[in-house]
C-alpha positions, -999 to +999 in steps of 0.1 A: -539-843+771-571-827+782-554-818+814-527-802+797-546-779+775-569-771+806-537-760+825-525-738+799-559-718+795-555-692+823-520-685+811-535-674+773-561-654+789-533-636+814-513-627+781-542-616+759-557-592+788-521-575+790-517-570+749-550-544+745-538-521+772-502-521+757-517-511+724-542-489+737-508-470+749-491-467+719-521-456+700-526-426+722-489-416+720-485-416+681-523-397+684-504-369+705-476-366+684-494-362+652-514-332+670-484-317+679-468-319+648-501-304+629-498-276+656-464-267+642-471-271+608-481-233+599-448-220+614-429-244+593-449-228+562-441-193+571-406-199+572-387-174+546-351-188+543-334-222+545-322-234+579-292-255+573-284-270+607-259-293+595-234-260+586-211-253+607-223-212+612-261-209+609-279-181+593-306-155+598-326-133+579-341-101+592-366-074+576-379-097+555-418-105+550-437-136+553-462-126+521-434-123+494-447-152+476-418-172+476-439-203+496-477-206+482-506-207+510-521-237+525-550-250+501-534-229+470-533-262+451-491-260+444-465-282+460-439-262+476-408-266+467-385-300+480-366-288+512-386-259+517-397-267+546-437-266+543-452-298+543-493-294+530-520-310+551-526-346+540-557-343+523-561-306+511-563-317+475-538-292+469-509-321+452-517-326+415-516-355+397-482-367+379-471-348+350-499-319+351-470-292+352-483-275+385-451-286+407-424-256+403-388-262+401-371-281+428-357-253+453-371-222+437-396-215+464-416-198+438-456-200+427-460-220+401-457-204+363-490-197+346-508-221+334-499-252+355-530-259+366-524-239+404-543-213+419-534-182+428-532-178+465-561-172+487-590-184+459-590-217+465-607-221+430-577-240+413-574-217+382-542-201+373-540-158+372-525-140+342-513-111+364-486-130+391-459-112+395-422-120+386-409-146+411-382-128+436-346-138+433-337-165+463-324-151+496-285-160+502-278-180+530-245-175+547-224-210+559-198-200+574-169-169+576-134-167+587-113-156+605-140-146+633-120-117+647-092-091+637-074-061+648-095-029+657-075-007+627-089-033+601-075-046+573-083-083+578-090-101+548-124-117+551-137-150+535-178-158+533-191-185+518-227-191+514-251-200+487-266-175+463-242-148+471-244-136+436-271-111+451-249-092+477-242-059+470-217-050+499-209-061+534-204-045+563-199-053+600-211-032+624-219-005+600-185-004+586-183-013+549-156-039+536-137-028+510-125-046+481-155-073+476-146-100+456-174-126+446-159-163+436-181-193+418-180-225+432-197-251+453-196-232+482-197-198+469-174-173+483-168-136+487-137-118+502-132-087+516-112-062+535-126-052+568-128-016+576-118+003+613-143+001+644-136+006+680-117-016+701-134-044+717-166-044+689-183-078+687-209-078+653-221-102+630-212-100+594-242-085+571-248-086+535-267-067+520-287-075+490-317-051+482-324-014+498-343-029+528-333-068+529-301-079+547-285-109+560-266-112+592-247-143+603-253-160+632-219-160+647-200-126+652-169-108+643-148-094+670-128-066+667-097-069+693-067-050+701-036-044+677-002-040+686+012-005+677+048+002+666+056+032+681+095+036+669+124+018+654+161+021+664+183+023+642+159+032+612+188+025+586+207-007+573+223-026+549+202-048+526+223-076+533+204-077+568+221-085+604+212-056+617+198-057+654+167-032+659+150-025+688+109-016+685+092+001+711+058-012+706+024-014+726+016-054+724-014-068+739-014-085+769-041-115+757-021-115+721+012-131+720+030-116+694+044-145+664+060-126+640+078-094+629+079-085+594+095-060+572+069-060+546+070-099+532+103-102+549+106-120+587+125-100+612+145-132+634+133-116+670+157-123+698+140-105+729+103-099+736+089-078+762+057-058+773+068-031+753+100-040+733+112-059+707+147-072+695+150-086+661+176-092+632+170-074+599+167-099+571+183-101+535+164-084+513+164-086+474+167-045+465+172-014+489+144+010+494+117+015+525+098-013+537+067-014+564+075-028+593+048-045+617+039-069+640+016-099+639+000-117+668-016-148+675-050-132+668-041-122+635-036-083+640-013-066+629+003-028+636-012-002+614+017+026+621+036+036+589+069+026+607+094+024+579+133+010+578+153+017+549+176-009+536+206+007+515+231-004+491+266-010+504+294+007+492+309-001+458+346+005+449+352+012+411+387+027+413+416+040+434+444+062+426+476+058+432+471+017+434+505+016+454+522+032+483+552+032+507+548+003+532+556+033+559+521+048+546+514+080+543+500+078+505+467+102+500+443+074+483+415+091+458+383+061+463+357+068+436+323+044+436+290+048+448+269+047+479+297+060+502+272+081+523+261+121+525+289+128+551+324+118+567+305+108+601+289+082+579+324+063+568+331+041+596+366+028+581+383+019+551+410-007+547+439-009+519+449-043+517+437-046+555+455-019+566+434+008+581+432+038+561+436+073+583+424+112+581+391+099+558+378+128+536+343+126+516+339+151+491+303+138+478+286+099+478+310+090+451+346+106+459+366+099+488+403+100+499+423+088+531+458+082+541+473+048+538+485+032+571+522+017+575+518-018+562+546-046+579+541-064+546+547-056+512+515-070+502+487-063+476+445-064+491+412-052+488+400-016+493+368-021+516+348+012+524+323+004+554+296+026+561+279+031+596+244+026+582+249+000+549+279-020+561+311-028+545+321-026+507+342-030+476+355-048+445+375-077+444+390-063+411+402-028+426+433-035+448+461-016+463+496-025+467+522-016+494+555-018+475+569+014+464+599+031+476+618+066+468+649+063+444+670+076+472+666+047+492+660+051+530+625+031+533+623+009+560+607-025+544+589-053+563+589-085+549+567-117+559+562-150+552+572-182+557+607-199+566+625-165+567+653-181+587+658-192+622+680-160+636+703-132+617+726-156+612+707-178+590+696-152+568+726-145+538+710-114+520+678-097+513+672-078+481+649-057+465+644-054+434+681-068+427+696-044+452+704-051+488+687-040+515+700-028+547+702-028+583+684-063+582+666-072+617+644-101+625+613-097+648+598-123+673+571-132+649+598-140+626+595-107+602+621-092+588+631-054+588+653-040+565+664-004+552+661-001+509+692+013+498+698+040+470+692+033+433+710+053+401+676+051+383+638+038+385+630+002+387+608-023+400+616-066+408+608-092+434+616-090+472+644-120+476+650-134+511+680-163+508+688-186+543+713-209+544+687-229+556+663-228+529+677-213+501+663-187+481+625-171+486+600-173+453+597-132+447+560-127+446+565-096+464+575-070+443+598-036+451+595-009+431+622+024+426+608+057+419+624+090+416+618+116+439+601+148+430+621+178+414+612+218+414+627+230+383+611+267+382+586+288+404+562+311+383+562+340+399+593+336+421+585+361+447+552+374+461+540+400+489+544+391+526+507+388+531+507+356+509+480+346+486+501+347+457+492+314+434+525+299+416+531+274+393+553+246+398+573+230+371+595+200+374+594+160+371+582+132+392+555+157+410+529+128+415+513+103+396+480+121+403+465+145+431+463+118+459+501+105+455+512+142+461+517+140+499+527+181+505+541+209+490+560+235+512+575+274+502+601+281+528+593+256+546+555+261+554+529+239+534+506+253+510+490+218+506+454+229+514+453+252+481+471+226+461+457+219+425+471+192+403+479+197+366+502+172+358+530+149+368+554+182+356+534+211+369+513+222+404+497+252+416+492+265+446+485+295+468+515+310+493+510+314+524+510+340+544+538+355+568+563+328+551+597+330+546+619+327+516+630+296+505+630+265+482+593+247+469+598+215+479+574+184+467+568+155+484+553+125+470+538+088+479+557+069+450+590+091+449+592+106+485+607+140+497+625+160+470+640+183+499+678+172+492+677+182+454+680+219+440+648+233+440+640+266+426+633+295+457+604+316+461+613+354+477+587+369+496+587+404+492+576+433+515+546+457+508+553+487+489+552+516+516+547+552+501+562+580+524+552+609+505+545+626+475+548+662+456+526+681+448+495+672+473+471+687+448+472+695+409+445+707+380+414+689+370+425+688+335+459+664+346+493+670+336+509+674+368+538+656+376+541+635+410+571+627+427+565+593+450+589+583+474+591+555+497+603+519+505+603+487+485+581+506+450+590+474+433+619+458+416+614+472+382+590+491+359+574+458+351+569+450+385+548+475+395+510+466+386+495+498+388+498+533+407+464+551+417+461+589+427+432+604+438+412+572+420+425+577+389+454+554+375+486+568+359+502+539+354+509+544+312+526+578+325+551+558+357+587+563+354+606+544+375+637+554+393+645+532+419+624+507+445+626+539+466+615+569+438+588+565+410+568+595+393+536+597+372+516+621+354+481+627+366+453+621+340+426+640+334+396+641+358+359+645+355+354+667+378+374+676+415+386+646+438+406+636+466+421+603+479+450+587+485+482+579+465+484+542+463+511+520+449+505+483+438+533+457+432+533+422+420+564+411+442+551+433+475+507+438+472+496+472+482+503+502+499+488+539+498+490+574+514+472+603+519+493+635+523+514+624+551+491+599+563+493+561+555+460+547+543+455+525+570+457+555+590+435+572+571+410+548+571+411+549+610+408+585+611+379+580+588+362+559+608+368+574+642+351+611+623+321+587+610+318+574+650+323+610+662+296+626+634+271+594+648+269+603+685+270+642+676+237+634+658+226+610+684+229+638+712+207+663+688+180+641+689+181+635+725+183+672+732+160+681+705+130+657+721+140+666+756+134+705+749+100+694+730+088+676+764+092+707+786+074+728+754+042+703+758+044+701+796+042+737+796+016+741+767-007+716+785-002+737+818-013+770+801-045+747+786-055+737+819-054+770+831-074+785+804-102+761+808-105+764+844-107+802+841-137+798+813-154+774+839-151+792+866-142+828+864-152+840+900-132+812+918-105+809+891-070+836+902-061+858+877-032+845+857+004+859+869+010+889+856+046+893+838+052+925+848+051+920+884+066+883+882+042+868+904+041+833+902+005+814+885-014+797+909-010+761+911-038+735+902-045+724+937-062+763+941-088+752+917-120+739+927-120+702+930-128+679+897-096+705+880-066+681+884-069+671+846-087+672+809-108+635+819-126+657+845-145+681+818-153+656+794 
């Protein structure tokens, strides 16, 4: 047993010798750590803000003094607020006994209130001072902000989160103030604002200003990057229903890809994006009007230029007249509605029951007209107006029907449908409003064409096709016979060859409305351009110039042409022609009987509108003898006067004569005389100024000679004698310097 304990003793001695060495090393490291901590304690106590290492974006405070009183100096006897970062030295005696009331509120960072038992800074006496200032408001702390970048033109919504943000007065980035600053309570607190503009590639922290000389900067920086810029958009107009392909010319940053194109809050589906161009399809918007176009990029940038796109209301059709016409077309249709456009070029197309309408005329944005095209079917359909910019529009309740034909027949009718017959032999009968349709033909596509037969009276009825194989059709299509227009009278029934006589046309079936009237001719020449629709029984128009006497014929879409009827006749009369008058002069007191002879001087006394002698009418004393001879008595004149003799008739117009010369020749002579007078005056003025220039030159020459004689009496030769006729010496004979007035200044 003893030998065993003796063997183990040396081993225990070796372990005990190593243990003191390790213990000494551990104590030495601990002392060094304490020494380092004590040396760093003043720096920790001198901090004026709280550092939050766990926050995603730490903050820093600039221009804040260390003696603000927020942390009491060492040995003051007060305990710093919890979490302030300052620890009083062990054994300093600054920790008050529990419950003494000297400990400031947690996190306040200020000197304990008066009477708490803590000493004022620096005296070490532990007595309270009654003159301590009010503790300052706690400084703000930035926890984070977002986004971290935005376009150079500003407008980025910036959100700053932190603590004590209610003391912040304004927010700036690189010296540019943010606008629309808003505060919101919560944990943490938030500030939102809109960034201002800055030069591109500007990098600066977010700065919070909370007093005149104090501010707080974020640790992270905000970056202003290049923003996309829209320079143009084509087209600039489109319907509010969308689907317009637009092309945007723009500057697009190479390092910031495009993520969206917007029309205000409406997205535009883009088709193609290149370095300087974007194609997209406009969205469907709720209301018409202008919307701002901008580009959004991956970094949050958006274009700032106010490029606008206008969304337009599509056309709306409220009524048409007439609402039907023959299948042969040619019906002038008047369309009333809204948003048609400003010019005829704005109208892309008009369709009546899917048949294109021709000869479009836009009167204003609510009224237009067109001529119906030929239809192959007796059909009814919608009226669609398509605007170049705002697209198609119409109304399901407004429709046009191809079903009318004139009473005298002859209308070519095309009938479309199903099972109308396999061949001509299979077709037994085709009737229009109960009357047989003639010259039946069947086309390759199965349609039937035929010609309407005459009707004894206006009537309307179904279109029926009867075949051997299938029987009679259901008769949904309708055909209507209308009376042709018939002109009963024309007032006046004659007028001058110069035209421009307004005539009143009276008759029956002259058109359901202005659009139903296709043409009005006088002696075969149209006066449709001046047509005025009064009623279905009355029309007005102005006769064309250089026309031919003949019937007045009206053609309507509903009734066809009335050319085969016994219409009223209009006669073109020759203009009156004064060949001479006697006497050629008379007394100012009047009462001179003037004999006027000529051709076409009126058809009767009532046809003469006026007779004017030297500017004075003698109509009331007129005597009509024949169309070649009239007389009148001159009225009293207010003074001596001279002028032509003029005869004006309702049927022929006007003509006049001055002596033996017609008024037209007299006017030509007068114009020639005026021209000669102007030429004479111009010649006189020209000669006057030429002579005046020669006189001025002569006076100048004499003045030079007189001045030379006064300055150099010995050297200047004497003037030439008028008696001897000797010429005056030339200026070159005078001494040097005598070549002008400038030599004597």
